[in-house]
VOKOL-355802 format. One record per residue: residue in one letter; x, y, z of N, C-alpha, C in turn. Coordinates in pm, whole numbers, padded with zeros to 5 digits, always signed. Layout:
BEGIN
aXYZXYZXYZ...
This chain:
BEGIN
m+08516+06284+11242+08439+06224+11191+08311+06331+11168n+08241+06350+11055+08165+06456+11027+08062+06471+11128s+07986+06545+11197+07863+06503+11306+07754+06508+11186p+07637+06422+11229+07524+06393+11193+07472+06520+11120r+07410+06416+10987+07307+06535+10914+07190+06580+10997l+07146+06665+11002+07003+06685+11075+06954+06768+10986p+06799+06732+10979+06714+06794+10859+06700+06933+10934i+06663+07021+10807+06681+07196+10795+06537+07200+10784r+06429+07262+10876+06274+07290+10858+06266+07436+10836v+06203+07487+10719+06186+07624+10686+06024+07608+10644t+05986+07780+10725+05842+07776+10587+05861+07868+10529l+05845+07907+10380+05833+07950+10277+05761+08085+10320g+05809+08209+10230+05728+08318+10261+05612+08376+10231p+05532+08436+10226+05415+08493+10228+05383+08504+10032a+05475+08553+09976+05475+08541+09790+05406+08442+09791t+05267+08444+09635+05232+08362+09617+05296+08315+09451g+05308+08171+09426+05347+08138+09331+05473+08143+09307q+05586+08182+09367+05728+08199+09378+05794+08032+09347r+05893+08038+09284+05989+07920+09240+06052+07847+09335l+06060+07725+09366+06096+07682+09533+06247+07718+09509d+06298+07693+09400+06466+07803+09455+06452+07884+09544k+06405+08007+09454+06370+08128+09528+06296+08173+09622a+06208+08049+09653+06130+08049+09751+06230+08027+09919l+06298+07924+09847+06381+07848+09969+06473+07943+09974t+06574+08013+09912+06699+08118+09897+06672+08185+09992a+06529+08231+09994+06509+08375+10090+06451+08355+10189a+06418+08201+10250+06363+08131+10358+06494+08073+10449v+06586+08008+10413+06693+07994+10493+06768+08061+10563p+06799+08046+10694+06884+08105+10721+07023+08186+10646e+07057+08310+10626+07184+08302+10542+07295+08264+10588g+07299+08218+10742+07419+08222+10813+07417+08072+10783l+07363+07970+10766+07354+07863+10700+07479+07838+10570g+07466+07935+10528+07567+07933+10373+07576+07896+10249l+07336+07868+10249+07331+07788+10129+07263+07845+10045s+07337+07890+09962+07338+07996+09793+07190+07914+09729r+07211+08004+09629+07026+07931+09580+07124+07846+09469s+07235+07834+09420+07270+07733+09337+07348+07616+09425r+07319+07611+09552+07354+07496+09630+07242+07402+09644l+07115+07547+09670+06958+07487+09712+06930+07445+09571q+06959+07452+09477+06903+07391+09347+06937+07266+09317a+07099+07250+09336+07125+07132+09349+07069+07014+09458l+07066+07063+09576+06986+06986+09650+06884+06950+09600i+06804+07042+09573+06642+06970+09518+06656+06910+09410e+06763+06939+09316+06732+06793+09177+06815+06671+09242q+06872+06655+09365+06915+06553+09430+06809+06480+09521g+06707+06552+09550+06623+06495+09621+06594+06485+09718a+06705+06630+09800+06715+06648+09956+06605+06708+09995v+06513+06754+09941+06449+06857+09972+06279+06846+09968a+06194+06823+10074+06059+06743+10055+06003+06822+10148r+05839+06806+10097+05735+06869+10166+05707+06820+10299a+05634+06874+10424+05658+06823+10526+05629+06665+10577d+05510+06655+10441+05519+06502+10482+05551+06405+10410g+05674+06468+10362+05818+06333+10332+05799+06331+10215a+05702+06408+10102+05748+06381+09933+05842+06484+09945p+05899+06397+09877+06015+06473+09757+05967+06585+09643v+06012+06704+09625+05993+06760+09531+06188+06846+09468t+06143+06772+09322+06278+06773+09285+06271+06869+09173d+06214+06973+09127+06190+07057+09031+06238+07208+09092p+06337+07277+09096+06375+07393+09131+06256+07490+09116r+06194+07468+08974+06097+07534+08928+05983+07571+08968l+05961+07479+09016+05801+07456+09065+05767+07560+09120r+05583+07593+09119+05572+07736+09171+05521+07671+09339m+05528+07747+09361+05555+07697+09576+05408+07781+09625e+05298+07726+09700+05141+07796+09754+05250+07863+09876p+05213+08009+09939+05274+08067+10004+05240+08018+10157g+05356+07991+10264+05356+07923+10382+05416+07803+10393a+05457+07724+10292+05495+07551+10285+05589+07577+10356e+05569+07452+10440+05665+07423+10508+05737+07236+10440m+05920+07333+10399+05966+07224+10331+06120+07173+10473v+06165+07061+10450+06222+06960+10504+06385+06976+10394l+06524+07013+10440+06584+06959+10377+06647+06864+10454t+06740+06731+10365+06782+06688+10434+06963+06690+10401l+07041+06730+10437+07169+06773+10329+07234+06617+10338p+07342+06582+10260+07401+06472+10217+07544+06534+10273p+07617+06393+10328+07762+06379+10421+07850+06530+10327a+07938+06589+10424+07990+06694+10372+08125+06663+10287l+08148+06733+10176+08267+06689+10133+08416+06760+10218p+08510+06656+10138+08665+06699+10252+08646+06864+10217a+08753+06943+10292+08790+07051+10303+08835+07098+10213t+08812+07187+10071+08936+07252+10002+09011+07316+10060a+09009+07430+10181+09102+07489+10228+09244+07421+10249a+09321+07461+10321+09400+07369+10397+09433+07474+10541a+09484+07354+10654+09472+07369+10760+09617+07478+10788e+09606+07562+10829+09746+07650+10863+09728+07670+10989p+09885+07677+11056+09859+07669+11199+09863+07913+11244i+09764+07906+11203+09782+08101+11232+09734+08119+11360p+09810+08173+11426+09762+08250+11580+09635+08283+11581l+09513+08246+11647+09431+08313+11707+09394+08365+11860v+09362+08457+11824+09269+08525+11983+09172+08466+11989v+09140+08308+12078+09016+08240+12139+08956+08359+12268v+08871+08394+12240+08801+08434+12358+08705+08335+12463f+08658+08234+12343+08594+08106+12412+08570+08002+12331e+08564+07895+12398+08565+07790+12287+08496+07642+12406d+08386+07561+12301+08403+07447+12397+08335+07301+12289a+08307+07213+12316+08249+07153+12201+08156+07220+12090d+08078+07337+12116+07979+07332+12042+08093+07455+11941l+08111+07525+11994+08133+07696+11933+08247+07767+11934i+08326+07821+11927+08430+07906+11924+08412+08052+11885v+08464+08159+11990+08417+08265+11950+08586+08326+11966i+08610+08403+11834+08754+08437+11779+08724+08613+11825d+08868+08652+11846+08879+08828+11812+08947+08810+11700k+08897+08863+11622+09004+08854+11456+09037+08984+11470p+09184+08977+11415+09267+09087+11383+09214+09167+11227a+09244+09278+11229+09222+09333+11139+09330+09316+11019g+09292+09264+10900+09393+09246+10811+09333+09083+10760l+09310+09022+10816+09231+08833+10829+09134+08869+10769v+09151+08770+10651+09018+08760+10555+08968+08639+10604v+08810+08678+10622+08743+08552+10689+08763+08375+10655h+08693+08411+10453+08678+08295+10358+08834+08332+10253p+08855+08201+10220+08938+08169+10109+08869+08223+09976a+08893+08278+09881+08871+08337+09761+08970+08383+09681p+08921+08434+09563+09042+08418+09446+09125+08536+09479g+09249+08525+09506+09346+08636+09580+09400+08623+09678a+09323+08491+09759+09350+08534+09905+09311+08342+09934r+09366+08248+09868+09346+08148+09900+09449+08043+10074e+09494+08147+10073+09580+08087+10250+09562+08184+10315g+09577+08158+10461+09648+08274+10566+09462+08295+10625t+09373+08267+10536+09181+08306+10614+09186+08253+10719l+09074+08340+10844+09040+08238+10919+09006+08104+10926v+08953+08076+10806+08902+07925+10762+09018+07816+10759n+09099+07934+10706+09252+07793+10743+09319+07758+10861a+09271+07891+10931+09296+07855+11079+09213+07819+11163l+09099+07793+11131+08988+07708+11221+09044+07531+11170l+09024+07523+11030+09082+07424+11026+09216+07354+11105h+09312+07427+11143+09397+07383+11227+09360+07355+11354h+09309+07495+11445+09276+07467+11546+09144+07380+11647c+09066+07343+11514+08957+07270+11555+08988+07120+11488g+09071+07072+11403+09105+06955+11358+08956+06900+11309p+08948+06800+11323+08779+06703+11259+08641+06776+11360s+08631+06867+11401+08509+06937+11517+08501+07022+11412l+08427+07060+11301+08368+07112+11209+08239+07102+11186s+08177+07176+11106+08000+07186+11053+08052+07224+10899g+07952+07117+10848+07942+07077+10697+07801+07154+10630i+07750+07239+10734+07609+07257+10643+07642+07303+10495g+07757+07409+10475+07746+07481+10357+07791+07358+10232g+07812+07245+10271+07837+07142+10175+07999+07093+10167a+08079+07180+10192+08181+07147+10228+08291+07125+10373l+08335+07002+10411+08386+07042+10496+08462+07147+10558r+08424+07208+10654+08477+07367+10685+08381+07430+10844p+08487+07528+10899+08445+07557+11005+08306+07623+10992g+08238+07613+11096+08080+07628+11065+08085+07838+11051i+08093+07863+10975+08127+08051+11002+07933+08092+10965v+07898+08167+11083+07747+08173+11065+07750+08313+10995h+07873+08388+11070+07870+08534+11029+07940+08612+10967r+08006+08702+10925+08107+08765+10882+08185+08861+10893i+08307+08917+10930+08309+09035+10934+08438+09112+10848d+08429+09249+10779+08548+09236+10659+08696+09228+10739k+08760+09184+10591+08905+09166+10629+08979+09325+10737d+08915+09402+10705+08965+09539+10741+08928+09547+10860t+08823+09486+10911+08720+09503+11047+08781+09389+11161s+08817+09481+11256+08891+09405+11356+08758+09342+11481g+08754+09240+11534+08652+09226+11628+08625+09078+11648l+08519+09053+11696+08446+08968+11735+08346+08871+11649l+08371+08743+11646+08275+08656+11553+08256+08526+11640v+08181+08469+11596+08162+08300+11643+08163+08246+11498a+08210+08058+11532+08154+07976+11459+08126+07867+11549a+08084+07796+11460+08007+07661+11489+08081+07564+11443k+08124+07443+11544+08206+07318+11538+08099+07205+11506n+07963+07238+11507+07914+07071+11437+07748+07201+11378d+07704+07079+11278+07601+07091+11263+07441+07172+11311a+07418+07117+11443+07345+07141+11537+07371+07303+11547a+07460+07301+11638+07531+07478+11669+07521+07561+11552h+07557+07503+11474+07528+07585+11310+07377+07628+11293q+07304+07539+11291+07198+07574+11251+07138+07637+11385a+07137+07652+11475+07087+07689+11601+07125+07877+11629l+07280+07889+11583+07296+08019+11575+07268+08079+11417a+07252+08034+11323+07177+08076+11196+07039+08112+11221a+06999+08015+11324+06842+08083+11368+06778+08209+11407q+06919+08200+11509+06943+08343+11589+06957+08426+11513f+07039+08459+11444+07133+08577+11336+06958+08602+11254a+06918+08490+11192+06770+08508+11115+06628+08556+11200a+06640+08513+11317+06532+08610+11391+06595+08755+11434h+06727+08811+11447+06736+08935+11520+06754+08898+11646r+06827+08767+11713+06789+08793+11827+06923+08787+11890l+07026+08784+11824+07185+08799+11888+07209+08969+11868e+07249+08990+11958+07369+09171+11989+07483+09149+11909r+07510+09227+11847+07597+09262+11768+07679+09437+11798r+07750+09462+11853+07736+09620+11846+07905+09635+11828y+07951+09767+11718+08046+09767+11671+08120+09922+11724l+08193+09949+11699+08262+10068+11772+08310+10124+11603a+08303+10272+11535+08327+10327+11440+08333+10459+11416v+08492+10532+11417+08491+10658+11421+08459+10735+11247v+08398+10825+11260+08334+10836+11136+08383+10984+11095r+08336+11056+11001+08368+11176+10981+08260+11241+11001g+08261+11390+11064+08174+11447+11130+08104+11405+11239a+07942+11406+11290+07900+11374+11374+07728+11353+11372p+07637+11249+11369+07514+11268+11306+07485+11360+11433d+07376+11459+11372+07314+11553+11446+07153+11528+11450p+07095+11530+11534+06938+11541+11511+06877+11694+11411a+06941+11756+11428+06903+11900+11395+06953+11969+11256d+07039+11833+11218+07098+11828+11070+06994+11833+10943p+06945+11904+10875+06846+11942+10789+06845+11799+10676r+06964+11827+10655+06999+11720+10505+06933+11545+10602l+06991+11525+10697+06944+11387+10754+06779+11341+10779a+06718+11487+10816+06557+11515+10824+06529+11443+10645g+06601+11527+10549+06543+11484+10435+06563+11388+10371l+06634+11276+10434+06665+11139+10403+06572+11021+10386a+06481+10939+10319+06436+10868+10330+06498+10727+10406g+06398+10698+10498+06481+10549+10569+06529+10608+10722v+06567+10758+10723+06665+10798+10836+06544+10846+10953s+06545+10809+11054+06472+10893+11148+06607+10844+11323w+06477+10957+11366+06547+10927+11518+06495+10862+11631e+06573+10826+11703+06457+10772+11863+06479+10803+11972p+06458+10762+12112+06475+10895+12225+06649+10798+12203g+06680+10912+12316+06807+10885+12359+06939+10900+12238g+06869+11021+12130+06966+11043+12040+07045+10951+11949v+06938+10832+11923+06957+10702+11838+06918+10727+11686l+07011+10703+11615+06998+10763+11487+06977+10613+11378r+06857+10606+11339+06802+10453+11290+06800+10508+11120i+06886+10401+11045+06864+10435+10919+06782+10297+10863e+06707+10305+10794+06655+10191+10737+06649+10247+10538g+06731+10118+10514+06736+10120+10367+06767+10007+10277r+06740+09968+10200+06771+09818+10131+06881+09849+10067i+06969+09720+10076+07096+09728+10040+07128+09594+09964g+07182+09633+09841+07237+09571+09727+07345+09578+09655r+07369+09513+09537+07507+09552+09416+07495+09703+09412h+07572+09796+09388+07591+09930+09374+07575+09911+09197p+07471+09973+09138+07434+09904+08974+07536+09970+08902g+07646+10030+08965+07771+10043+08837+07900+10037+08910d+07904+09956+09001+07986+09874+09026+07976+09718+09102r+07981+09652+09080+07965+09548+09136+08044+09509+09272k+08166+09558+09290+08228+09536+09360+08222+09608+09515r+08086+09720+09497+08042+09760+09582+07912+09750+09618m+07862+09778+09755+07720+09737+09791+07667+09896+09779a+07514+09935+09759+07493+10073+09825+07323+10029+09864v+07267+10147+09905+07131+10156+09990+07055+10212+09808l+06929+10070+09803+06894+10118+09688+06724+10173+09719s+06626+10203+09600+06521+10237+09634+06449+10105+09573a+06479+10001+09519+06410+09894+09492+06504+09769+09469g+06487+09675+09475+06590+09538+09500+06652+09549+09623g+06751+09461+09599+06819+09439+09749+06776+09388+09880k+06829+09381+10006+06760+09313+10103+06706+09421+10195p+06622+09422+10282+06596+09512+10402+06755+09492+10514a+06780+09630+10501+06863+09652+10620+06849+09740+10693v+06867+09731+10873+06827+09850+10926+06954+09862+11043t+06972+09960+11067+07174+09973+11149+07059+10100+11252r+07130+10114+11364+07106+10225+11454+07266+10261+11522a+07249+10409+11543+07369+10413+11587+07337+10549+11683r+07493+10565+11729+07452+10695+11858+07611+10758+11904v+07606+10847+11914+07725+10914+11927+07800+10908+12038l+07889+10851+12062+07959+10857+12210+08036+10981+12287e+08135+11026+12107+08224+11101+12181+08258+11188+12036r+08272+11315+12041+08250+11401+11957+08442+11452+11922f+08478+11492+11822+08623+11553+11828+08621+11639+11738g+08702+11746+11783+08724+11857+11689+08676+12028+11756p+08618+12111+11677+08593+12256+11732+08441+12184+11778k+08395+12258+11891+08246+12223+11945+08122+12326+11867g+08081+12245+11776+07966+12289+11699+07977+12223+11546a+08113+12227+11513+08140+12131+11379+08273+12049+11434p+08253+11926+11461+08347+11813+11490+08370+11804+11345s+08501+11701+11353+08563+11658+11253+08550+11549+11215a+08475+11506+11349+08471+11323+11363+08413+11297+11487s+08338+11147+11509+08285+11134+11622+08304+10996+11617l+08313+10931+11716+08337+10783+11777+08186+10755+11824v+08103+10689+11707+07981+10675+11772+07984+10448+11735e+07835+10437+11866+07837+10284+11874+07724+10290+11774c+07747+10126+11701+07613+10099+11599+07587+09939+11609w+07456+09973+11639+07403+09805+11644+07326+09757+11552l+07309+09606+11499+07272+09599+11360+07120+09510+11403e+07045+09565+11348+06928+09456+11324+06910+09359+11205t+06997+09356+11118+07035+09310+11007+07173+09275+10975g+07201+09187+10904+07341+09168+10886+07392+09159+10720r+07371+09266+10640+07408+09283+10518+07554+09310+10517t+07596+09253+10382+07731+09259+10336+07755+09448+10336h+07900+09481+10447+07967+09613+10419+07851+09721+10469q+07692+09612+10590+07606+09712+10597+07615+09874+10697i+07722+09857+10802+07771+09970+10904+07852+10070+10764r+07888+10024+10687+08005+10129+10590+07919+10176+10519v+07815+10117+10457+07706+10171+10362+07604+10287+10417h+07569+10213+10498+07496+10296+10557+07465+10430+10613l+07644+10427+10713+07679+10541+10738+07730+10607+10625t+07788+10558+10542+07785+10675+10388+07661+10755+10340f+07568+10627+10323+07462+10706+10275+07364+10831+10410a+07435+10796+10514+07354+10946+10581+07441+11051+10611g+07571+11040+10560+07651+11152+10516+07797+11146+10607h+07830+11037+10700+07920+11012+10794+07972+10904+10748p+08074+10898+10622+08147+10787+10602+08282+10749+10722l+08267+10642+10712+08385+10585+10824+08496+10644+10786i+08595+10678+10926+08713+10683+10884+08835+10598+10824g+08914+10617+10702+08971+10551+10670+08922+10400+10533d+08820+10429+10531+08743+10360+10400+08728+10400+10289s+08850+10312+10221+08880+10371+10130+08762+10293+09969v+08689+10242+10008+08590+10208+09950+08444+10290+09917y+08394+10334+10025+08305+10408+10030+08288+10527+10113g+08454+10563+10162+08488+10694+10240+08540+10827+10164r+08595+10877+10214+08679+10972+10053+08822+11028+10189r+08909+11024+10091+09037+11034+10161+09029+11181+10162g+09122+11268+10241+09146+11447+10305+09153+11440+10414g+09153+11563+10448+09200+11621+10586+09315+11629+10612s+09351+11642+10754+09491+11592+10793+09522+11522+10919g+09658+11482+10976+09688+11395+11046+09586+11255+11074p+09525+11228+11177+09497+11107+11216+09417+11035+11111l+09266+11141+11065+09230+11158+10981+09223+11074+10855a+09333+11154+10798+09403+11123+10703+09497+10986+10689d+09554+10947+10794+09669+10886+10804+09620+10715+10822f+09445+10707+10852+09437+10558+10936+09433+10446+10813p+09493+10377+10811+09493+10290+10746+09360+10193+10697r+09298+10171+10766+09133+10123+10687+09047+10118+10761q+08923+10075+10721+08816+10155+10800+08822+10161+10936a+08793+10232+11041+08776+10270+11174+08666+10200+11248l+08670+10066+11199+08562+09942+11235+08606+09818+11359h+08519+09822+11451+08567+09704+11526+08438+09653+11590a+08429+09488+11579+08352+09431+11645+08352+09453+11772a+08289+09531+11888+08332+09507+12038+08245+09418+12097t+08077+09405+12105+08043+09298+12185+07941+09209+12044l+07937+09083+12116+07864+08964+12071+07788+08896+12198g+07675+08881+12117+07597+08807+12242+07491+08714+12143f+07486+08585+12222+07336+08548+12185+07353+08391+12275l+07229+08299+12222+07228+08170+12332+07302+08100+12301h+07318+08007+12375+07409+07867+12356+07348+07775+12303p+07400+07753+12141+07327+07607+12043+07266+07520+12177r+07326+07481+12271+07290+07354+12369+07224+07382+12469s+07266+07490+12550+07230+07504+12685+07129+07621+12711g+07132+07715+12567+07022+07777+12622+07056+07913+12658e+07201+07917+12762+07247+08014+12827+07284+08109+12749a+07252+08260+12762+07285+08392+12763+07424+08398+12738m+07523+08431+12625+07660+08460+12651+07684+08577+12607r+07788+08645+12666+07808+08800+12613+07930+08796+12625f+08025+08869+12494+08166+08869+12472+08181+09018+12429d+08266+09115+12530+08330+09235+12513+08482+09187+12468a+08517+09304+12318+08651+09271+12282+08710+09436+12259p+08817+09471+12344+08840+09629+12352+08913+09664+12191p+08870+09782+12166+08939+09804+12029+09117+09765+12054p+09188+09729+11918+09316+09711+11911+09411+09805+11925e+09503+09776+11915+09601+09881+11940+09602+10019+11827d+09578+09970+11698+09569+10071+11589+09443+10185+11605f+09338+10150+11666+09196+10174+11681+09215+10293+11832a+09228+10237+11933+09309+10294+12059+09390+10435+11996t+09503+10398+11923+09591+10518+11909+09494+10631+11844l+09395+10615+11727+09357+10656+11654+09271+10761+11782l+09226+10703+11819+09109+10733+11960+09205+10820+12033a+09324+10846+12058+09393+10891+12164+09429+11021+12071k+09489+11014+11976+09522+11119+11892+09392+11218+11862l+09310+11176+11826+09138+11258+11831+09107+11310+11975r+09159+11272+12071+09124+11319+12171+09223+11411+12215a+09333+11425+12173+09491+11527+12236+09462+11641+12135g+09371+11618+12044+09368+11735+11934+09223+11796+11927a+09153+11759+12019+08978+11805+12046+08967+11932+12128s+08908+12030+12067+08889+12116+12122+08738+12156+12140
């Protein structure tokens, strides 16, 4: 049975005279999975109201800044994806959420060309009727995603209350998400090229901070890019943990990255922008070199740490997952050849 529908309360941003659908799209946490088209339909169905209960049914209505709105979602539709008995590495599970250590190669959501064999199919089988349906269809409450070829930790909500609470933490940047990446070269504060890049700076402790708006690449809609205008704000921090290769001119490095925001392909795009693409990244990286740098078949990125407050108890929870075998083997080969 579906979990009860819970009202979603949001405060519109400071922009004056924005259309309601556009203002709601910006104000609702991304983790709830409510697209602009979905919000437009909800508005027209009378599911969006002002704080005093007065419904607003015109998506084009120009709104005053800071207005408080309440969304009351209709019952979720049946799941369109099929449940499949796909093995999962469950790190933690209770009545509200499940934390998975996702293997590289597993797609999170069904999409054209990948309707079966996804994490959603696996969760539908594993969780049974205990699912969040905030996005409109009964499905596991995927609050955040990691790319198909990225391994590591993600959390899914089992009910709408947990989904809303976790999505709010993501929107407020209160979750801890740390990744391990193997990149070409090694970011260095002495690199004059980095000093000249807009949005790139260094913080104490040798932490590289990359701030750059991310949106669709103007020449390739399948890729993301750092944009001078448009896109969404994004901030990535990175610190070199280990260097490989000749001293003073490393061929690669192990980098710890952590996110202030969570945009599509954020780490991959930001590190490429900084001149240090991920090893094995066929979309944003470059081929070349020899040995492990050329042979690794996927982007060398692993979601190693995930921390958040439990949506029901408020308890601080933190999970760590060691890199998978292929990532560990890559590091071993680089260490064996390091000089």
